[in-house]
N, C-alpha and C positions, 0 to 999 in steps of 0.2 A: 486374721481369721474372718470367715464369711458367716453371715447370719444363721444360714442353716446348720453350721457346725456348732455354733454357740447354742442353738436350740437343742441339738442332740446332747450336748453337755449337760445342760439344765435338765433336760428330760430324763437323762440317765441318773443324775443325782436324785430328782424327785422319786424315780422308780426305785432307787436303793433306800430312800428315807421312808417312803409311804409304801411299805411291801405289800400291804392288803388292798391296795388301791387299783382299780381298772383305769388305765390311762388311754385305752383305745379311743374314747370319745372326748378327749381333752380339746376344749375350745380355747384357742390362743388369745382371745380377746376378752375372756371373762376371768374374774378373780380366781386364783389358784385355790385359795382358801375356801372360797364358797363351793367350788367344783369337787374338791377333794376333802377329805376328813383330816386337814392338816391343823394341828394346834400350834401354839407359839414356840413350842420346843421343836416340833418338826421343821418349822420355818428357820429356827436358828441352826438347826442341823444342816439345813440346805446351805445357809450362808457359811458355816464352818466348812462344809465340804468344797465350796468354791474356793475358800482359802487354802485349804490342805491339798486339793488336787491341782489347782490352777494357780495358786499365789494371787488370787483376787480378793482385795480388801473392799468390803462393802461397809461404810460408817453406818451407824444406827439411823442417822438422820436420812439416809437414802433407802431405808428398808421399803417405804411405800412405793418406790420405783421398781420393786420386784413383785408387784401385785398380780400381774398377768404374765403369760408366756411371752407375749409381744413386748411388754414393757421390760422384762428381763433381758430379752434378746438386744432390744434398743439400748438399754443401759450397759449391759456387759460386752457388747460387741467392740467398742473402742477400747475397753480395759484389757482385752484379751488379744491385742496386737502384738 
Protein backbone atom coordinates (compact mmCIF):
# COMPACT_ATOMS: atom_id res chain seq x y z
CA UNK A 1 0.00 0.00 0.00
CA UNK A 2 1.28 3.46 -0.88
CA UNK A 3 1.73 6.35 1.55
CA UNK A 4 -1.13 8.31 -0.04
CA UNK A 5 -3.51 5.42 0.48
CA UNK A 6 -2.46 5.08 4.12
CA UNK A 7 -2.96 8.82 4.63
CA UNK A 8 -6.50 8.53 3.20
CA UNK A 9 -7.27 5.64 5.55
CA UNK A 10 -6.06 7.58 8.60
CA UNK A 11 -7.83 10.74 7.42
CA UNK A 12 -11.12 8.84 6.98
CA UNK A 13 -10.85 7.34 10.47
CA UNK A 14 -10.11 10.74 12.02
CA UNK A 15 -13.05 12.18 10.10
CA UNK A 16 -15.32 9.47 11.56
CA UNK A 17 -14.01 9.90 15.12
CA UNK A 18 -13.84 13.71 15.18
CA UNK A 19 -17.19 14.44 13.59
CA UNK A 20 -17.26 18.14 14.49
CA UNK A 21 -13.73 18.92 13.32
CA UNK A 22 -12.86 20.79 10.14
CA UNK A 23 -10.06 18.79 8.53
CA UNK A 24 -9.60 20.98 5.45
CA UNK A 25 -6.54 22.78 6.86
CA UNK A 26 -4.91 19.78 8.49
CA UNK A 27 -1.12 20.19 8.53
CA UNK A 28 0.49 16.76 8.17
CA UNK A 29 3.61 17.84 10.09
CA UNK A 30 1.86 19.17 13.22
CA UNK A 31 0.56 17.12 16.13
CA UNK A 32 -2.98 15.95 15.45
CA UNK A 33 -4.08 16.46 19.05
CA UNK A 34 -2.93 20.07 18.96
CA UNK A 35 -4.70 20.82 15.66
CA UNK A 36 -7.90 19.00 16.45
CA UNK A 37 -9.92 18.77 19.61
CA UNK A 38 -8.96 15.15 20.21
CA UNK A 39 -8.88 13.78 23.73
CA UNK A 40 -7.31 10.51 24.82
CA UNK A 41 -10.54 8.60 24.16
CA UNK A 42 -10.68 9.94 20.61
CA UNK A 43 -7.10 8.84 20.08
CA UNK A 44 -7.92 5.36 21.39
CA UNK A 45 -10.92 5.26 19.06
CA UNK A 46 -8.58 5.96 16.14
CA UNK A 47 -6.27 3.12 17.21
CA UNK A 48 -9.22 0.76 17.67
CA UNK A 49 -10.62 1.65 14.23
CA UNK A 50 -7.24 0.86 12.67
CA UNK A 51 -7.43 -2.55 14.28
CA UNK A 52 -11.08 -3.14 13.41
CA UNK A 53 -11.01 -1.91 9.81
CA UNK A 54 -7.49 -2.88 8.76
CA UNK A 55 -6.26 -5.49 11.26
CA UNK A 56 -3.37 -3.21 12.31
CA UNK A 57 -2.20 -3.59 15.89
CA UNK A 58 -0.54 -0.55 17.45
CA UNK A 59 1.10 -1.38 20.80
CA UNK A 60 0.69 1.26 23.49
CA UNK A 61 4.41 2.02 23.48
CA UNK A 62 4.08 3.03 19.80
CA UNK A 63 1.26 5.56 20.35
CA UNK A 64 3.72 8.51 20.24
CA UNK A 65 4.59 7.44 16.69
CA UNK A 66 1.04 8.40 15.68
CA UNK A 67 1.39 12.03 16.77
CA UNK A 68 1.26 13.67 13.32
CA UNK A 69 -0.26 12.59 10.04
CA UNK A 70 3.26 12.26 8.61
CA UNK A 71 4.38 10.02 11.47
CA UNK A 72 1.17 7.96 11.20
CA UNK A 73 1.80 7.34 7.51
CA UNK A 74 5.47 6.52 8.11
CA UNK A 75 4.63 4.09 10.93
CA UNK A 76 1.57 2.44 9.34
CA UNK A 77 2.66 2.07 5.71
CA UNK A 78 4.90 -1.00 6.32
CA UNK A 79 2.20 -2.55 8.56
CA UNK A 80 -0.43 -2.30 5.82
CA UNK A 81 1.44 -4.22 3.13
